[in-house]
N, C-alpha and C positions, 0 to 999 in steps of 0.2 A: 502601406501599413507596416509598422515595425513594432513587434511585441517582444518585451523582455519577460522571460518566464523564470521566476526565482523559486528554487526547489531545495529542500533539505535532502542531502545524500545520506544513505544508510551504510556506506562503506562496502556494499556488495556482500555482506555476511549472511543475509537471509532474504527470503522472498518478500520483497517490499512492494506492496500493491501501488502505493502512491508514487514511488520512484518509477515503476514500470509504466504507469499511466502517463506521467509527465514526459518521460523519455519518448514513448511511442507517439504522443501527441505532437511534440516538437518536431519529430522527424516527418510526421504526416503533414503538418502545416507547411514545412519547407517544400515538400513534394507538390503542394498546391500553390507554390510561388508566394508564400507569406514569409516575410523577413522575420525570423524568430531567433533570439539569442537565449540560450539556457545558461543560467547563472547558479552554480551550486553553492550551498551553505553547509557548514558543519563538517561534512565528510565528502570525499569524492563519490561520484555516482556509481560507477562500475555496473551499468545496466546493459540490457540488450542494445546493440548498436553503439554508436559513439556520438551522442548529440551535443557534447560540450566541446567547444573549440579549444585547441591547444593553448591559445593565448588568453583564455578566460581563467582567472584565478578562483580559488575556493575562498569565499568570504565567510566571516564568522567561524573560522577554523575551530573544530571542536576542542582542541587543546587550549587555544587562546581564550575562547569563550569561558571555559572552566576556570582558567587561571585568573581572568579578569573578574570573575564572580567571587573567587576565594581570596585573592591577594590584591589589594588596591594598587600596589606598585605596578602591576601589569596593565592597569588602565591607562598608563602613561609611557609604556615602553616604546622604543624607536621601531620604525617600520622594518628595519633589517632583521631584528629579532623576531618580529611577528611572521615575516616571510619564512624564516627557518622553521618555526613551529607549525606553519601552514603547509609545509611541503607534503606532497601526496604520500610519500613513503611513511612519514610519521603519522599522518592521519589514518592511513590504512591499518597501521599497527594499533592505533587508538580504537578503531572500530571494533577490534576483536576483544577489547577489554570489557569485563563485566561492568554493567552500569551505564555505559555510554548510550545505549539504546533502550534503557529502562527508566520509567518515569518516577517510580516510587520516591526516590530520594532527591529528585531534581526539581522540587517545587520552587525553591527560591530562585534558581536560575531560569526556570520557565517563566516565572512572573517577571523577572528582570527583562527577559527578551520581549515579552508582550508589552512591557512599558516603553520599549523603543529608546528614544533619546533620553528618557527619564530613568533608564536602567543602567546597570553597570557596564554594558557593552556599547555605550554611546559612541566611542571612537570607531567601532566596527560599522555602526549605522552610517556615520558620516563618511567613512571610507567607501562604502558601497554606493551611496548617493553621488559622491564625487566622481567615482569611476563611471557610473551610468551617464552622468551629465557630460563627461569628457569623451567617453569612447562610444557610447551607444545612442544617446538621444532618442529614446523610444517614444512611440505614440501612445502606448499603454503598457502597464505592468501587470502581469498575472502572477499572484502569489499562490503557492501550492496548497496552503491550508491556513486555517484561522490562527494557528499558533504563531504565524509570521505577521499578524495584523499590526504589530508594533512598528513595522516599516511603513505602513500606508500613509500616515500623516506627513512624514518627512518627504516621502516620494511626491505627494501631491503639492506640498509647499515649495519644494526646490525644483521639481521637474514640471509641475503643472500638467500632469497627465492623469487619466483615470486609472483606478486600481480595481482589478477583478480578483476575487478570492474563491478558490475551490474549497469545498467542504467534503471531507471524507475521514471518518473515524477519529476526529479530534477528541471525542468523548472518552475513547479508550485511554488515551494518554492522561487527560485531565482528571478523570475519576480514579486513576491509579495513584495520583500524587497524594501524599500524606497531608492530613488536616494540619493547620488551617489553610494551607496554600492551595488546595484543590478549589475551594470556593473563591478564594481571592483571585485565582487565575480566570475562572469563569467570569467573575465580575469585571476584571480588567479588560477582557475581550469585549464584553458587552458595552463598555464605555467607548470602545473604539470602532464600533459598527458603523458609525457615521462617516468614518474615513474611507470606507469601501463603497465603490459605485455599484458593484453588482456581485452577487454571490452565485456560485454554480455548484449544486449538490449532485452527487453521483447516483442518487436514487430518490424517488418521491418519498419513501419512508424516512430517509435521513433529512430531507428538506423539511418535512413536518417536525421531526425531532429537534433539529437545530433552530427552527423558527420558534418553537416553544421554549427551549432552554436559554436562548440568547435574546429572545424578544425581537427577532428580525421579522419585519412584515413579510408574510408568505409570498407576496407578489414581487419581492426583491430577490427571491431565490429561484433561479432557473434550474431545471433538472436535465442533465446530460449523462446518460449511461456511459460507462467506460467501454471503449472499444479496444480491440487488439489487432496487431499485425497478423493477418491470417495466412501469410505465406508459410508453407511447409506443414500446415495442419492437415494431415491425411486421415481418412476414416480408419479408426482402429478396428482390428479384426473381431474383437470381443469373442474370442475363441472359447472361453470357459473350460479350458482343459489344460491346467486347472483354472478355476475362477480366481481372479486377482482383485483384491480390495486395495484401493489407492488413497493416498493422502498427499496433498500438494499445498503447503503453506509453511510458515515458520514453525519449526518443530518444538512445540512447548505445550504445557498444560493449559495455558490461557486460551489457546486455539483448539483444544480438545483432543490432542494426540493421545493422551492417556485414556480418554474415554473410548477412542477408536480401538486402541490395543485391548482394553477390557472387552469390548464388543467382539473383537476378532477371536479372543480366547473362548468366548461363549459360543460363537458361530461354529467353531471347529468341532463342537460336540454334536452338531446336528447331522443327521444322515444326509449324505450327498455333499457335505461341505468339509469332509475330513481332509481333503487336499487343498483347502483354501489357502491362498498366499496373501501376505500383506507387504505392500511396498510404500515407503514414505520418503518424501524429499521436500526441501524448502529451506534448508540451512538452519544452523543453530549457533548461538553465541552466548557467552556468559552462563547464566543458570540453565539455559536451554540444554547445554551439554550434559549437565547432571541429570536432567529429566530424561534425555535419550538413554543415558547409561542405565538409569533405574528401570526403564521400560525393557531394555535388553535383558536385564536380570529377571524381570517378571516373566518374560516370554520363555527364558531358559528354564525357570522353575516350573513352568507349565508344560515343558517338553516341546515347545514350538520355536526354539531359537533358529532352527534351519528353515523355518517357513516364513520368516519376516526379514525384510531388508530395509535398512536406513541408508539412503544414498546421499552422499555429501554434495556432489556436483549438481546444481540446479540451473545451470546455464540454459539458454534458449535451446540449443541443440540437444542437450540432455533431457530437457522437459518434453520436447517433441518425441524423443525415443521412449521416455518414461510413459507418456500417455498411451502410446501404442501397445503397451504391455498390460493395460488395465481392463477390467470388466466393469467395475463400478467405482466411482470416486466419492469420497466423503470427508468433509472437514467439520466435525461436530462442535461448532462454536456456540456454546449455550446462550450467550448474551446477544448473539447475532452480530452482523457487521453492516456497514453502510453500503457495501456492494458485494465483493467476492470475485475478484478477477480469475481465480482458479476455477470457478464455475464456468466462466465463459471459455477459458482455455480447454477445459475438459470437454465441453459440448462441441467446441470447434473440431475436436478429434472424434466426435461421435460417441463419447463415453458418458453414460447417464450419471447424474449426481443424486445423492441423498443428503439433504440438509435439514437442520432444525427448523421448526415452524416459527421462526423469530427473525427480527431485523428485516433486511431487504431481501432475504432468501425467497419468501413466498412471491414477492414482486418479480424477481428474476425468473423463477421457475414458471410462473404464470405467463410471463412474456415470451418464453421460449418453448415450453412444453418438454424440456429436456431432462426432467427428473421428477423427484417427489420430495415433499417435506414430511417430516415425521414427528410423532409424539413418542413413539417407542423405537429407539435406534436399532436394537438387535432384530426385532421382528420385521421392520421395514427393510433392512439390509438383507435379511434372509429371503424375503419375498422376491427381491430382484436377483440375488445371487443364485437362486434356484430356478429362475425363470428366464433363460437366455433370450427367448423370443420377445418377451416384454421389455427386457433391457435394451435389445437392439432397436425395438420400435421407438423407445424414448430417446436413445442415442441418435437415431436418424432425424427425429423431429427437432431435437436440440441443435444438431449440426446445421440443419437447413435454416433455422431461425437466426443462429449466430452469423452464418455466412451472409445473410440478408441484412441484418439490423445492427450487428455489433462489431463491425469492422472499425479500425482506427480511422479510416477515411470518412465514415459516417460521423464519428465523433468530431473529427476535425472540421467538417462542414458546419456542424451545429455551433462549434466554438467560433468559427469565422463570422457567423451571423451575429453572435453575441458581441464579439469585438466591434463589428461594424455598427451595430445599434448603440453600443456604449459610446463609441467615438462620435456618432451623429448627434448625440445628446449634449 
């Protein structure tokens, strides 16, 4: 069985849950003797481990894709020029530019990509398919998310193999796009559902949501929770001297960092929490940097500048050390998410989580017992931060559940079954 996994890279500038999921899955599949090739799109991966072969090029390089969208001449440029623009050092610089990982103004380009060979990046689609046919000859192709669905028809037509499509947080990107392209993109994806043999959502909640929004029959969507590589996750001491409130995700307002800072300022006023510390990590790019700068100023004005730390390095080694320093972890995303890998990472270290009662968060916390969902952020955090015994109890329960059910090996086994069933059909 040979699987090609096509994934969009984020350039390594922020905590990208999809990138981490795909990278860990590919490495786990290889350990179980599955022949898997990871093919990056847009930007290099720069994730935990090194799942992309040195001889595997970056397809749909972010600079080329943008130029082909904006300037018709670049839809016909020679390959030598494309290779220069697709060099990893140029793409890494592009990843740090504002707007490259923000959807709002990228509606026309997103729609063009969803349209596949009917879009402005037709030559990129053809180049990818030619490379797969010549170098890899896969038995199946797994695309990382529904925004790449424009590739599916050409893959099936030219390679005659099934296509599996993961589903995780596409709605975040699509709903941020400015009208009328937001709905046009949803409609374009819906038209191409027939080109995919099997969908795999990361939670039951998101499977139901995407079934409803895209009109996918629910029995065509499998649910496979995200797993992580558990090596190195030791039980955090949860010392509470002082208590430390943590945040692990991309550092911006959309993911609730500003709300956590506001809650932190309020919590500092309660008896017993005067020494409370805040630690946040997960990367920032573009407008995120201004958000972090503004939050630093807010903390300084409140007199708590020395009690809060924003950590730039979020590599695997640094995340493991970061989690050891926490008492409670919270990423207050008001609209919820399809999963929340940071939840599983925190629980793997025995750190309890506090999450909004929305999205897939209730599903994950019910499955693990490693935290609580809230309606009132400040009061719920206060209850855990002032009750070390309860926090340790939740942390231990969450850690035990993650070690048993949320390993990347468990995820890989479920995906192997899906690949095998899809190929058998």
